[in-house]
N, C-alpha and C positions, 0 to 999 in steps of 0.2 A: 417100502410100505409107507414110511412117514411122508415121503414126497407125494404119494397118491392121496393120502389123507389131507395134506395141505391143499392139494388141488381141489379136492371135494369141498373142503371148507371154503375155499375161494369162490367156487361155483355156487355154493349155498348162499354166500353173502350177496352175490350178484342177483340172486333170484328172490331175495326177501321182498315181500309185498305186504300190503295191509290186508290181504284177503283173510277173512275170518276163518274160512275152511281150512287154511293152512297154518294159522297162527300157532296152535298148540304144538303140532309136530315140528314146525320150523324152529320155534323157540327152544324146544327141548333138545333138538339136535345141535343148535347153535351153542346152547349152554354147555352141553357135553364137550363140544369141540373146543370151546374157549378154555376149559379146564385141562383137557388132555393133550393138546398139541404141544405145549412146552415140555411136558414129560416125555413125549415121544421124541422130541428133538434132543433131549439129554441122552435118552437111550440110544439114539442113532449115533451120537458121538462116541458112545462106548463101543458100538459095533465097528466103527471105523478104526479103532485101535489106537486112538490118541486122546484118551480121557485124562482130565486132571486127576492126579493120584488121590486127592482128598475126596473125590466123588465116588471112588470104588468102595463097595461094601462087601464084607464076607458073608457067606451063608451062615445061618444059625449054628449048623453043625461044626463049623470051622472056628467058632469063637472060643477063646480061652476063658478059663474061670475068671469071673469078676467083670467080664466085658458085658455091656448091655446088648440085648437082642433087638433093640429098637430099629437098627439098620435092617435086619432081616424083615421086620414088619413093614418097613418102608418099601422094600423090594416087592413084597407081596401086594401092597396097595398099588404100586406102580404097574406091576404086571396086570393086575385087575383092570386098571385104567386103560392099558394097552388093548386088552381084549374088548372092553366096552367101545373104545374108539374105532377099532377095526369093524366090529359089528355094526356100529352106527354108519360108517362109511359104506359098507356093503349094502345095508338096508336102503340108504339114499340112492345108490346106483341102481339097485334092483327095482325100486318103486318109482323113481322119478326119471332118471336119465335113460335107462335101457328101453322102456316102452316108447319114449319119444323118438329114440334113434331108429327103432324098428318100424315105427308108424310113419314112413316117409311118403305114403301114397294112400289113396282110398282103398276100400275093401277089395275092389275088383283087381287090384294089382298084387294081391297076396298070392303066395305059392299055390299053384294049381289053376289060377285065373289070369296069369300073366298073358297079355296080348288080347284080353277081352275086357270090355267094360260091362256094367250091369245090364245093358240092353243088348249084349252080344256083339257089339261093334269092335272090330279089331283096333287095338291101341298100341301100335309099335312105337309111338312117339311120346316119350315121357319127359324130355328135357325142356327147359325154358327156351324161349325164342332167343336167337342170336341178336345182340345189340338192341334189344327192345326193353322199354320200361314196362313194369307189370303191376297189377293189383295182386298182392300176395294172399295166399290162403290163410285161414285162421291159425293152423298149426305152425306156420312159419313165424308169424310175429309173436305168438305165445312162447314158442320154444326159444327164440332169440332173446326175448325179454327175460325169461327165467334163467337161462344159462349164460347170460352176460355177453352174447355175441353182438347185441345191438340194443339200444335203449328204446325199443318199441314200448308203447303203452305208458310206461312210467318215465317221463323225461325230466330233466332238471328244470330249474326255474326258467331258463331260456334255452333255445336250440338255434341252430344256424342252418339255413339252406342257401349256400352261397351262389352268387351269379357268376357264370362263366363266359359272359360277354356275347352270347349268341342271341338270335332272334326269338321273339315270343309271338303268340297269335294275337295281334292287335286288331285283327279283322279288317274288313273293308269299310272305311268310314266309321270305324268303331263298332261295327256289327259283325259278329261271328255266327256263321250259319253251320248247323249240324246236319249233315246229309246222312240219312238212315238207310241201311241195307238190311232187310230181314232175310235171314237164310233159314229155311225150314218152316215148320208149322207154328204159327202164332195165332191165338184166338183174337177176335175183335176186342174182348175185354183186356187182354194183355197189351195189345197195341194202344188202346185208349189210355192205359196207365202210363205207358212210356211217352205218349204224345203230351199228356198233361204234365208230366215231369219236365219235359223240354220247354213247354209253354210257361212253366213257373219261373224260369230264369229271369225273364223280363216282365214279370207281372207287376201291376201297380203296387206302389208302396203300401204296406200294411200299417196297422195301428202301432204306435210306439210300444216296444217291448215284445212284439209278436215275432217269433223266429220264423223266417221264411227261406225258401230256396234262393230268392234273389238277394236277401240279406247275407246268406252264406256265400254266394258267388261274389258279392261285393268285396270280400276279403282279397280277391285276386287283383283288385285295383292297385294294390301295393307292389305288385310285380311289374317292373318297368324294364324297357330295353335300354340300349346305350343312348338313345335319343330322348329318354324319359317318357316314351309313349307307353301307356299301361295296357294290360290285357283287356281285350274288348269287353265292355260291360253290358252290351246288348247281345243276347244270345237267342237265336231264332231257329226253329226247325226249317231245314231247306228241303231238298229233293228227297223222295222216298221211293225205294225200289224193293220189290218182294220176289225172292227166288224160292218159290214154294215147291219146286220140282227137284231140289237138292242137285243142282247141275254138276257139282263136283263130288257128290256122294255124301256119306255121313261121317267120314273120317277125314279130317283136313290137316294139312301141314301148314307151317308158317307161310310158305309161298302161296298157298291156296287162298289165304285171306286177302293178300295183295291182288291176286287174280280177280277176286270178286269185286274189289274196288275198281280196278281197271275196266273190267267188263261192264260194270254198271254205267260207265260213261257213254257207252254206245246204246244204252237202253233207257235214256231219258234223265239220268242223273247229271246235274250240272258240273262242269269243270270249274272248280273253285279253289285255287291255291291259297286263298285267304281263309278258307273254311276248314272243317275237319269232317272226315267220313267215319261213320260208326257202323261196324258190322256186328249184328246181333244174331247169334246162333241158337236154335231152339234146343229143347231139353233132350232130344234124341240125336244130337250131333256132338261128336267128340273132336277136339282140336288138339294139336300137338302141345303137350305140357299141361293141358287142362287138369285141374285138381291137384296133380302131384307137385307142381311148382307155381302155378298161376291161375287166377280166375278171369283174367283179361290182360290185354297188353295194348300198348300204343307204339306206333312206329311211323314210317313215311315211305311212300313209293319212290323209286328211283326215276330220274327223267327218262322219258321215252316218247316215241311218236304219239302214242295213245294219250299221253298227258300233255302233249305239245311242249315237251321238255320241262314241264313244271314238276316240282316235288310236292306231293300231296300228303299231308298228315292224316293218319287214320288210326282208329282204335278198334279192338275186337273185345266183345264181352260175351261169355257163354251163360246159358241157363243151367244152373247146377242142380236143379231139383231132383233129377233122376240119378245123376252120376255122383255127386258129392256135396249135397246141401250142407253137411256139417263142416265142410271146408270153405265153401264160397258163398254161403247164404247165412252165415252166423251174423248176428245173434238170433236169427229166426229159425234156425235149425240146431239141434243138439250136436255138439262136437262129437266126432268119431272117437271111439274108445282109444285111450292112450295118446290123444293129441292135445290134451290140456285139461283144465279144470272141468269137472263133470257138472255142469250147471243146466237147469231147465231152459229151453228156448223161449224167446219172447214171441208174442203174437204179431204177425205181419199186418201192417195197416191197410194194405190193399187186398188182403185175403189170398195172396199168391206168393208162397215162399220163394219160388224161383224168380219171379219178376221183381219182388221187393229186394231180393239179393242182387239181381242185375242192376237195379237202381243204385245201390250202394257202390258197386264196382264201376258203373258208368260215371257216377259223380267223381270218383277218385281219378279215373283215367281222363275225363274231360279237363279236370284241373291240371293233371300232368301234361296233357297234350298242349294246353294253352300256355303253360309256364315253361315247358321244356320240349317243344315240338320236334327238335332235331338233335336232341341229346347234347346241346351246347349252351343251355341257358341256366335254369335254376334246378340244382340237384345236389345231394350229398353223395360222397363216395365215388365209385367207379361209373364212368359214363355208359358202360355197356350193361350195367345192372344197377341203376341208380335208385336212391331213395328221393322221391320228389316231394312236392308240397303236401300231398296226402300221406304218402308212405312214411314220411318222417314222424307222423302222428298216428301210425298204424294201430287200429283197434280202439281208438278214442272216439266216442260218439257223444259224450257228455262229461260234465264235471265229475271228478273223482274216479275216473275209469282206472281199472287195473286188470291183469290177466283173468279172463273169464267174466268180467263185469264191464258192460259197455259204457257205463256212466249214468248220470242222472238224466232220465228221459221224460218226455211227456207221455201221458197215457190217455187214450180215448175212454171217457167214462162209460160209454155205451158198449163198445166192442172189446175193451180191454187191450187194444193194440198199442204198441210202443212206437214212438217216433220222435223226431227232434225238430222238424220244420214243417210248415204248412205250404201247400201249393195251390194252384188254381182249382176251381170246381170242387172245393171242399176236400181236396186231397191232402193226405198226410204221408210224409216220406222220412226215411232215415238216411242221412248223408254223413260221411266221415268228417271229423274235424280236420282242419288243414293248417298249415304253417302260415302265420300272419307276420309279414315282414315288418310291419309297424311296431309290433310288440315283441317279436322273436319268440312267440309262444304259439301253441296250438289253440285254435279257436273255432267256434261254430257259427258265430255272427260277427259282424264288424264291431 
């Protein structure tokens, strides 16, 4: 029992945060633990059968005349502290840990709905992609931050995303083209938002002090390869292909996304090994691992006759508005119950929760693809499931971020929408902070 309480205390220490909503409960539990754990350790030594004789005390009924009963009173106090400690630990487990352990997927994965998503599409694939980097859902980085499995959201003064000597995407002549494949139904307004986001990467320089998409992307200049060539700083939209007939159905596996990239090459999309292909799936399409373990991924094709033996980097991002907005469109959607702090959602700057959420994940994965296209360049941890430049700063969108709070953001005075960068055509977007090699810290602008 003491060991369990010590583990709970350790877990509680890892999850301490400046969040006002948790300060009172966290501080009270911590205070109780600080007082009680040493007492529990002494009692544990008694149970093991090898206590120092001077620490043994007789019950009051066993005392001889003239002996003080203070020892008996001490035992009563100690027993009371044990009970309080046990109850505190059980409360912590019941309120904090167990709900997050049970909430490993969106509502449609609950008992009685396994195999169906919220639009009735079969969902037999719940695992993350093999050997692919991913944009993690909200509940993943919050849970890991609180329980100490990883330093999401609250990092130390500096962090490290080491270089593993592999190639990056330096582009062709310093130009990186993003080839877009729309799969499913996207409205003209949705496609316009995505087009403007991609056009914002290489927009003219804004006034000093104005945060922009291009200023955010400029951080990637610090990521260089073995020859000291940086990630391409000019990013342009390349070819565009639309599969509006759902040629592979509405439930896709990992291999299907690669098939879409390959098949697009015979339908007008350029063969460009120096670029990156982005597959965007509409809100009525489910993809292997979507919501439960990822909001998007990036990988690369294997050499084939269709690619003329080239290896093509690609990314996939899903529209989560229907399936799991609370997982993959946070902070523009309220987190699902039991997945983290219950905070109100922010207002999306482009009036579309699904698309604004896709922009966040697209930004994360474009940085990941550019700095670690073949799982051999910049990343933390395991190459088959790495933390990349954006993942190492998961959940941070502004200064002062912590679990459930995206950080200090800009607010549109007319619409009330929250964002952190400006784009072309008066657009406003939210992009994740990323690792800055120059400072070894998370940043939103150079």
